[in-house]
C-alpha angles and dihedrals in degrees: 000000000000135000112266114260105251117094096255089189114157144221133177135201126197132190114208133195117237107222134195102222093209098054095021085221126124117275126213101232113123093109089060092045089053096050093049090047092057090054093055120105088238115023120225089214094235113189130207124233132198095283124053091226090066132085127187129202130186128201127231117254106287125205095205145357094275090063092045087059092050091050095048091048091047096050096042094047093049093045092047090048091050091049090050092051086058095045092256139111137219129231130192106206130112097239135025114240095235116358119121125228092217093061096054127110111235118229112247120238138100091260093061095040089055092047091052092043090049099041100026113182093001091065093044089063094057095111089141133115127214146185125224126197119198124201115193127236129173125272097232121101094255090054091047093050088047089052090054091052091048092049090051093054099035091060089080093064099045099084086058090056093047091055089053092052104044113144107150113081095137134066128175092349100309138104103247093196085234126105097212107032085159088073091057092051097046095049091064084081120084120254095027133119127049113345126233117246123264128207095218148353086259092057091051091049087051090055091049092050092049093052090047093050093052093049096250092142096052130228097325092051094213120169082212088088092075093096103181125156087252123017145155102264110247095227110019126059092248144115103235119211108204106159101093131093112239108269117238098212123058091229091055091052094051092046093053090049093048092052093051093049089048094051090051092049093047093051091049090049089055092048091054086053091053090251133110143191113258112266110231125205121259092247088058098051092045093055088057092046088056091054092049089048091050103039110011108201095338102090141026136293125206122260099205091188092069092020094235139121108245127195112256098238088056091050088054093051089053093046090052091050089048091055099038096103097056104039098077091051087051094045091233109110095113093047094046093049090054082090086086091059089051090052090049099045102027132235128291088266090052092050094046092052091049091053090047092053094041088056096053100281117213092356091059097025100154097050091038092057094047090053087055091055091050090053091050091053091052095046093048089059092047113124095009 
């Protein structure tokens, strides 16, 4: 056996919440973080987001899953230490349990002003936090066409990975009944959700050009405003996986990254053997995405091949079997099989709901929600 030929290098981006430990609420402080980061001997490369209470980090290019773990630990540790020096804390979860979007300070800058002008009230509600995983392909036409083939097939699996990552059950102080409310908020933007399939890189470029010519990307005319759950990155030669919530624990984040790389590797291996995974229609995949949003790992997804709903743990057994012949070459067997730990202990969303209920739930809402924040702060630091 051998690793498939594209680079399959990796990168990861995470968006964190900046928390006031006393109030447990979000705290607008990104401008101060950026100023302090620039004064460091070695900058972390912190990046602002739309809200001043958000901070984004991006890893270096990684050759394997071991390097991804090192980068996630390095960046989380450094940001947590920076926050602590300022009397603050960091949380990795895709929504805050009780913060309100209409009370947030907006980051200054032309990029954010244009986004608000274009999207209006939809953009103002984007008090959400995500995680993006990149897998590298080449920059020649053959590699680009291969990347589109892999994207078309990989779409089927991304609801499964969303279910494993869910970390956003609360919104504005209430239990939404969903495991990934972030997904609902984000899909109010255009060009989000599951993409349709493309026959070639050229067909995708034609789509981009058309949108650019009609002004769909706004004044800056950037392809980054195609916000699908999985997309060719507009700058890097990567397939970018965007569907997941941000994972609260390091081990969960590394598991999701390893799974996405392994899925790409397996699909490429099939391609080299003149085979492929079946391409499912958009309406099929979106049906499974809704189930992942609503229930996370706690219900069934649909196996459209056999036309039956299947318990999520069984689907994960099948996925691990499917990936079995590539994970050793990738050096990621342990990280991929961490799926079983997630199934046993629940996702961040499951644990948040359990903590909320254990602290009185709706009858003691304020204290219960603060207990959830405290738990998220602790779990974000685990493994650092």
